[in-house]
C-alpha positions as CSV (number, residue, x, y, z in Angstrom):
1,X,-25.0,-32.7,-6.1
2,X,-24.4,-36.4,-6.1
3,X,-20.9,-37.6,-5.2
4,X,-19.1,-39.9,-7.6
5,X,-17.7,-43.2,-6.4
6,X,-14.0,-43.7,-6.9
7,X,-14.6,-45.9,-10.0
8,X,-16.9,-43.2,-11.5
9,X,-14.3,-40.5,-10.8
10,X,-11.7,-42.6,-12.5
11,X,-14.0,-43.0,-15.5
12,X,-14.6,-39.3,-15.6
13,X,-10.9,-38.5,-15.5
14,X,-10.4,-40.9,-18.4
15,X,-13.4,-39.8,-20.4
16,X,-13.1,-36.1,-21.3
17,X,-16.5,-36.1,-23.1
18,X,-18.2,-37.1,-19.9
19,X,-16.3,-34.5,-17.9
20,X,-17.3,-31.8,-20.4
21,X,-20.9,-32.9,-20.2
22,X,-20.9,-32.7,-16.5
23,X,-19.4,-29.2,-16.6
24,X,-22.0,-28.0,-19.1
25,X,-24.8,-29.4,-17.0
26,X,-23.5,-27.5,-14.0
27,X,-23.2,-24.3,-16.0
28,X,-26.8,-24.7,-17.3
29,X,-28.1,-25.3,-13.8
30,X,-26.2,-22.2,-12.5
31,X,-27.5,-20.1,-15.3
32,X,-31.1,-21.1,-14.6
33,X,-30.7,-20.4,-10.9
34,X,-29.3,-16.9,-11.5
35,X,-31.7,-16.1,-14.4
36,X,-34.7,-16.3,-12.0
37,X,-33.0,-13.8,-9.7
38,X,-32.4,-11.4,-12.5
39,X,-36.0,-11.7,-13.7
40,X,-37.3,-11.1,-10.1
41,X,-35.0,-8.1,-9.7
42,X,-36.3,-6.7,-13.0
43,X,-39.9,-7.2,-11.8
44,X,-39.1,-5.3,-8.5
45,X,-37.6,-2.4,-10.5
46,X,-40.6,-2.3,-12.8
47,X,-43.0,-2.2,-9.8
48,X,-40.9,0.6,-8.1
49,X,-40.8,2.6,-11.3
50,X,-44.6,2.2,-11.8
51,X,-45.3,3.5,-8.3
52,X,-43.2,6.7,-8.7
53,X,-45.0,9.7,-10.0
54,X,-43.1,11.5,-12.7
55,X,-42.2,15.0,-11.4
56,X,-43.3,17.9,-13.4
57,X,-40.5,20.1,-14.5
58,X,-40.7,23.4,-12.7
59,X,-39.5,26.6,-14.3
60,X,-35.8,26.9,-13.7
61,X,-35.5,23.2,-12.7
62,X,-34.4,21.6,-15.9
63,X,-33.2,18.5,-14.1
64,X,-36.6,17.6,-12.8
65,X,-36.1,18.7,-9.2
66,X,-38.6,20.9,-7.5
67,X,-37.7,24.4,-6.3
68,X,-37.3,25.1,-2.6
69,X,-40.7,26.8,-2.6
70,X,-42.4,23.7,-4.0
71,X,-40.9,21.3,-1.4
72,X,-42.4,20.2,1.9
73,X,-41.0,22.6,4.5
74,X,-40.1,19.6,6.9
75,X,-38.4,17.8,4.0
76,X,-36.6,21.0,3.1
77,X,-35.3,21.4,6.6
78,X,-34.2,17.8,6.8
79,X,-32.4,18.1,3.5
80,X,-30.7,21.3,4.6
81,X,-29.7,19.7,7.9
82,X,-28.3,16.7,6.0
83,X,-26.5,18.9,3.6
84,X,-25.0,21.0,6.5
85,X,-23.9,17.8,8.2
86,X,-22.3,16.5,5.0
87,X,-20.5,19.8,4.5
88,X,-19.3,19.8,8.1
89,X,-18.0,16.2,7.7
90,X,-16.3,17.1,4.4
91,X,-14.7,20.2,6.1
92,X,-13.6,18.1,9.0
93,X,-12.1,15.4,6.7
94,X,-10.4,18.1,4.6
95,X,-8.9,19.6,7.8
96,X,-7.8,16.2,9.0
97,X,-6.2,15.6,5.6
98,X,-4.3,18.8,5.8
99,X,-3.2,18.0,9.3
100,X,-2.1,14.5,8.2
101,X,-0.1,15.9,5.3
102,X,1.6,18.5,7.6
103,X,2.5,15.7,10.1
104,X,3.8,13.6,7.3
105,X,5.9,16.4,5.9
106,X,7.3,17.1,9.4
107,X,8.1,13.4,10.0
108,X,9.7,13.2,6.5
109,X,11.9,16.2,7.2
110,X,13.0,14.6,10.5
111,X,13.7,11.4,8.7
112,X,15.7,13.2,6.0
113,X,17.7,15.0,8.7
114,X,18.4,11.7,10.4
115,X,19.5,10.2,7.0
116,X,21.8,13.2,6.4
117,X,23.3,12.8,10.0
118,X,23.7,9.0,9.4
119,X,25.4,9.6,6.0
120,X,27.8,12.2,7.6
121,X,28.5,9.7,10.5
122,X,29.2,7.1,7.9
123,X,31.6,9.4,6.1
124,X,33.3,10.3,9.3
125,X,33.7,6.6,10.3
126,X,35.1,5.8,6.9
127,X,37.7,8.7,7.2
128,X,38.5,7.5,10.7
129,X,39.0,3.9,9.4
130,X,41.3,5.2,6.6
131,X,43.4,7.2,9.2
132,X,43.5,4.1,11.5
133,X,44.7,1.9,8.6
134,X,47.4,4.5,7.7
135,X,48.5,4.7,11.3
136,X,48.7,0.9,11.5
137,X,50.7,0.7,8.2
138,X,53.2,3.3,9.7
139,X,53.4,1.4,12.9
140,X,54.0,-1.9,11.1
141,X,56.7,-0.3,8.9
142,X,58.4,1.3,12.0
143,X,58.2,-2.1,13.8
144,X,59.7,-3.9,10.8
145,X,62.6,-1.3,10.6
146,X,63.2,-1.7,14.4
147,X,63.2,-5.6,14.1
148,X,65.6,-5.3,11.2
149,X,67.9,-3.0,13.2
150,X,67.8,-5.4,16.2
151,X,68.7,-8.4,14.0
152,X,71.5,-6.3,12.3
153,X,72.8,-5.2,15.7
154,X,72.8,-8.8,17.0
155,X,74.6,-9.8,13.9
156,X,77.4,-7.4,14.7
157,X,76.5,-4.2,12.8
158,X,77.0,-1.7,15.6
159,X,75.8,1.3,13.5
160,X,72.3,-0.1,13.7
161,X,72.3,-0.6,17.4
162,X,70.4,1.9,19.6
163,X,72.5,4.5,21.4
164,X,73.1,3.8,25.0
């Protein structure tokens, strides 16, 4: 694709018709390039389909598959071995899934237990803070009464002086 000079780019930016024409030309070129690939793929599929013999439907094999007796014994053994391997992999995957789910459930139970312990610890801390605040208020009130008694005693009110 040719690069545009700065003056050509400026013209293109100013001329929407020219820009639209360039976009359309690019789309046409792209369509032509992919169209050939699609046609080639269609041709390959036609050749493959033409080379395949159409299986005769056996009695009891309505889907067009041959019965086990009609298949090549080596092919049948290979198919059975592959099926057994697939079944074994599926069973292993299923067992792993169950183990993963059990591990997840156990970890979730531990997490929920920790959350409950954390929530209780938080409640205990809040109760402790409330008790601490109440004790501080009582102490401050007692201190304020004592300071008032000291000031009154120093001012001459002997009834408020501490016994000696």
